[in-house]
C-alpha positions in Angstrom: -4.6 19.2 8.3 -4.6 15.3 8.2 -7.2 13.2 6.6 -7.7 9.5 6.1 -9.4 7.9 2.9 -10.8 4.6 2.6 -10.9 3.4 -0.6 -12.6 0.3 -2.5 -11.5 -0.7 -5.7 -13.5 -3.5 -7.3 -13.9 -5.0 -11.0 -16.7 -4.1 -13.2 -19.4 -5.8 -13.0 -19.6 -6.9 -16.4 -16.3 -8.7 -16.3 -15.2 -12.3 -15.4 -13.5 -12.0 -11.8 -11.6 -15.4 -11.7 -10.2 -15.0 -8.4 -13.7 -14.6 -7.1 -15.1 -17.4 -9.1 -12.1 -19.8 -7.3 -13.2 -18.5 -4.1 -17.1 -19.4 -4.9 -16.3 -23.0 -6.4 -14.4 -23.2 -2.9 -17.1 -22.6 -0.7 -19.1 -25.6 -2.0 -16.2 -27.5 -1.5 -16.1 -26.4 1.9 -19.6 -27.0 2.3 -20.7 -23.5 2.8 -23.7 -23.2 0.8 -26.2 -19.9 -0.2 -22.7 -17.8 -1.4 -23.4 -16.8 -4.6 -21.4 -14.1 -7.0 -18.1 -13.4 -5.3 -15.9 -10.6 -6.5 -12.7 -9.7 -5.0 -11.4 -6.4 -4.7 -8.7 -4.4 -2.8 -9.0 -1.8 0.3 -6.5 0.7 0.5 -6.0 3.0 3.1 -4.1 6.3 3.0 -2.9 9.0 5.2 -3.3 12.7 3.5 -2.0 16.0 4.4 -4.2 18.8 2.9 -5.2 22.3 3.5 -9.4 21.2 3.7 -11.4 18.3 2.8 -12.3 19.4 -0.6 -8.4 19.3 -1.5 -7.9 15.7 0.3 -10.6 14.7 -1.7 -9.3 15.6 -5.0 -5.7 13.7 -4.0 -7.9 10.6 -3.3 -9.5 11.0 -6.6 -6.1 11.8 -8.6 -4.5 8.9 -7.2 -7.2 6.4 -7.9 -7.5 7.9 -11.5 -3.8 7.9 -12.1 -2.4 5.0 -10.0 -4.7 3.1 -7.7 -7.4 1.5 -10.0 -7.3 0.5 -13.5 -10.3 2.6 -15.2 -10.9 0.3 -17.7 -11.5 -2.8 -15.5 -12.2 -1.6 -12.2 -14.3 0.8 -10.2 -13.8 2.6 -7.0 -15.4 4.7 -4.4 -13.9 6.3 -1.4 -14.6 8.4 1.7 -12.4 11.1 3.5 -12.4 12.0 7.1 -10.6 14.2 9.1 -8.5 12.7 11.7 
């Protein structure tokens, strides 16, 4: 069966996010007010072949832990849907 995973990887809230701080500063210089605590992460879409949703979920979780996210500095969340 075919599945699609939507994965979001974000830096831990406790860690400084220099890219987010730079964007937040730029918002002020562009006179875009009321914006605070910008965090920059990444969004990954992945197509998966698996026997069932549980197997697809396990593959995505393994990929996140081993390759897509640096667990020391980042967290991840994902959804898996049948296509």
